[in-house]
C-alpha positions as YAML, in Angstrom:
chain: A
units: angstrom
residues:
- id: 1
  name: MET
  ca: [14.79, 228.54, 113.63]
- id: 2
  name: ALA
  ca: [16.43, 226.01, 111.63]
- id: 3
  name: LEU
  ca: [17.91, 226.31, 108.41]
- id: 4
  name: VAL
  ca: [16.22, 224.68, 104.93]
- id: 5
  name: LYS
  ca: [18.49, 221.84, 104.14]
- id: 6
  name: LYS
  ca: [18.28, 222.47, 100.49]
- id: 7
  name: ARG
  ca: [21.60, 223.99, 99.28]
- id: 8
  name: SER
  ca: [23.67, 224.21, 103.12]
- id: 9
  name: ARG
  ca: [26.70, 223.44, 102.94]
- id: 10
  name: ARG
  ca: [28.65, 221.45, 106.08]
- id: 11
  name: ILE
  ca: [32.03, 222.57, 107.68]
- id: 12
  name: THR
  ca: [33.92, 221.47, 109.99]
- id: 13
  name: VAL
  ca: [35.83, 224.07, 112.47]
- id: 14
  name: ASP
  ca: [37.83, 223.08, 115.80]
- id: 15
  name: ASP
  ca: [35.88, 219.59, 115.51]
- id: 16
  name: THR
  ca: [32.70, 220.62, 115.25]
- id: 17
  name: THR
  ca: [30.38, 220.17, 112.35]
- id: 18
  name: TYR
  ca: [28.03, 223.31, 111.20]
- id: 19
  name: ARG
  ca: [26.09, 223.56, 108.32]
- id: 20
  name: TRP
  ca: [26.04, 227.34, 106.63]
- id: 21
  name: ARG
  ca: [24.04, 228.88, 103.91]
- id: 22
  name: LEU
  ca: [23.60, 231.92, 101.87]
- id: 23
  name: ARG
  ca: [20.23, 232.99, 100.64]
- id: 24
  name: GLY
  ca: [20.30, 232.14, 97.09]
- id: 25
  name: ARG
  ca: [18.27, 235.01, 95.48]
- id: 26
  name: PRO
  ca: [18.86, 238.43, 96.69]
- id: 27
  name: THR
  ca: [16.64, 240.73, 99.18]
- id: 28
  name: TYR
  ca: [14.62, 243.90, 97.54]
- id: 29
  name: ASP
  ca: [17.36, 245.83, 99.67]
- id: 30
  name: GLN
  ca: [20.73, 243.41, 98.44]
- id: 31
  name: GLY
  ca: [19.34, 243.34, 95.16]
- id: 32
  name: LEU
  ca: [19.75, 246.94, 94.75]
- id: 33
  name: VAL
  ca: [22.77, 247.15, 96.78]
- id: 34
  name: TRP
  ca: [21.50, 249.07, 99.62]
- id: 35
  name: SER
  ca: [22.32, 246.16, 101.86]
- id: 36
  name: PRO
  ca: [25.35, 244.02, 101.82]
- id: 37
  name: LEU
  ca: [25.14, 240.15, 102.15]
- id: 38
  name: THR
  ca: [23.90, 238.09, 104.71]
- id: 39
  name: TYR
  ca: [24.25, 234.08, 105.89]
- id: 40
  name: ALA
  ca: [23.70, 231.87, 108.12]
- id: 41
  name: VAL
  ca: [25.79, 229.57, 110.13]
- id: 42
  name: GLU
  ca: [24.32, 226.42, 112.62]
- id: 43
  name: HIS
  ca: [25.12, 223.75, 114.16]
- id: 44
  name: ALA
  ca: [24.89, 220.59, 112.35]
- id: 45
  name: GLU
  ca: [23.73, 217.95, 114.67]
- id: 46
  name: SER
  ca: [21.77, 219.85, 117.30]
- id: 47
  name: PRO
  ca: [20.83, 223.19, 115.81]
- id: 48
  name: GLY
  ca: [19.48, 225.71, 118.42]
- id: 49
  name: THR
  ca: [20.44, 229.52, 117.78]
- id: 50
  name: THR
  ca: [21.24, 230.62, 114.17]
- id: 51
  name: LEU
  ca: [24.40, 232.55, 113.64]
- id: 52
  name: VAL
  ca: [23.56, 235.58, 111.35]
- id: 53
  name: ILE
  ca: [26.85, 236.86, 109.23]
- id: 54
  name: THR
  ca: [26.55, 240.59, 107.26]
- id: 55
  name: THR
  ca: [29.52, 241.04, 104.91]
- id: 56
  name: ASN
  ca: [30.72, 243.64, 104.06]
- id: 57
  name: GLN
  ca: [30.06, 243.07, 100.08]
- id: 58
  name: PRO
  ca: [27.00, 243.07, 97.30]
- id: 59
  name: HIS
  ca: [25.30, 239.91, 97.26]
- id: 60
  name: PRO
  ca: [26.92, 238.13, 93.86]
- id: 61
  name: SER
  ca: [22.85, 237.77, 92.14]
- id: 62
  name: ASN
  ca: [22.47, 241.60, 92.82]
- id: 63
  name: TRP
  ca: [20.80, 243.74, 89.78]
- id: 64
  name: PHE
  ca: [22.85, 246.01, 88.57]
- id: 65
  name: GLY
  ca: [25.85, 243.38, 88.13]
- id: 66
  name: THR
  ca: [28.23, 245.25, 90.85]
- id: 67
  name: GLN
  ca: [31.38, 242.83, 91.13]
- id: 68
  name: ALA
  ca: [31.03, 240.29, 94.80]
- id: 69
  name: SER
  ca: [33.52, 238.20, 95.81]
- id: 70
  name: PRO
  ca: [32.41, 234.71, 96.83]
- id: 71
  name: VAL
  ca: [31.68, 233.63, 100.41]
- id: 72
  name: ARG
  ca: [34.84, 230.75, 100.28]
- id: 73
  name: PRO
  ca: [34.61, 228.00, 103.39]
- id: 74
  name: SER
  ca: [37.79, 229.92, 104.93]
- id: 75
  name: ASP
  ca: [35.68, 233.36, 105.78]
- id: 76
  name: VAL
  ca: [32.93, 231.21, 107.12]
- id: 77
  name: ALA
  ca: [35.38, 229.43, 109.69]
- id: 78
  name: ASP
  ca: [36.59, 232.74, 110.74]
- id: 79
  name: SER
  ca: [33.40, 234.11, 111.28]
- id: 80
  name: ILE
  ca: [32.32, 231.38, 113.29]
- id: 81
  name: ARG
  ca: [36.08, 231.48, 115.39]
- id: 82
  name: THR
  ca: [34.66, 234.79, 115.85]
- id: 83
  name: ALA
  ca: [30.95, 235.19, 116.59]
- id: 84
  name: ARG
  ca: [32.42, 231.84, 119.57]
- id: 85
  name: ALA
  ca: [34.85, 234.55, 120.78]
- id: 86
  name: ASN
  ca: [31.78, 237.07, 121.60]
- id: 87
  name: GLY
  ca: [29.59, 234.81, 123.29]
- id: 88
  name: TRP
  ca: [28.00, 232.50, 120.33]
- id: 89
  name: ILE
  ca: [26.46, 229.01, 121.98]
- id: 90
  name: PRO
  ca: [25.11, 227.63, 118.61]
- id: 91
  name: GLU
  ca: [23.98, 224.63, 121.04]
- id: 92
  name: SER
  ca: [21.56, 227.29, 123.40]
- id: 93
  name: THR
  ca: [18.45, 227.95, 122.07]
- id: 94
  name: GLY
  ca: [17.05, 231.76, 121.42]
- id: 95
  name: SER
  ca: [17.18, 234.55, 119.59]
- id: 96
  name: PRO
  ca: [19.15, 234.51, 116.24]
- id: 97
  name: PHE
  ca: [23.45, 236.18, 116.95]
- id: 98
  name: HIS
  ca: [24.11, 238.32, 114.85]
- id: 99
  name: LEU
  ca: [27.82, 239.20, 114.30]
- id: 100
  name: ASP
  ca: [27.65, 242.34, 111.97]
- id: 101
  name: GLN
  ca: [31.28, 242.11, 109.59]
- id: 102
  name: SER
  ca: [29.80, 244.96, 107.45]
- id: 103
  name: GLU
  ca: [32.43, 248.19, 108.19]
- id: 104
  name: GLY
  ca: [34.05, 248.99, 104.78]
- id: 105
  name: PHE
  ca: [30.40, 248.07, 102.76]
- id: 106
  name: ILE
  ca: [29.25, 251.02, 100.08]
- id: 107
  name: SER
  ca: [25.82, 251.60, 99.45]
- id: 108
  name: SER
  ca: [24.27, 252.40, 95.70]
- id: 109
  name: HIS
  ca: [22.56, 255.26, 96.70]
...
């Protein structure tokens, strides 16, 4: 399933262009700070398998005002490199590739 192009950002990592997108509204669990922020990445020219990255930060729009750090392009680039090293092939088809970087996330409950 391809990313929605609206509000997605382009990033070039190691001479390959990707698009990444952060969900604008938090899910219910993210809003309550029960689960961490996630964002998605795909190959820009030939989307295939979507990379889903789970961070160790709360969603910036959580309902409790819990402090969240912004997702920076350098964070996205590092996550893409890590996923590629762990076997993510963005041009191939298939189920989403999950990269869990949630170690250290502190839930509100």
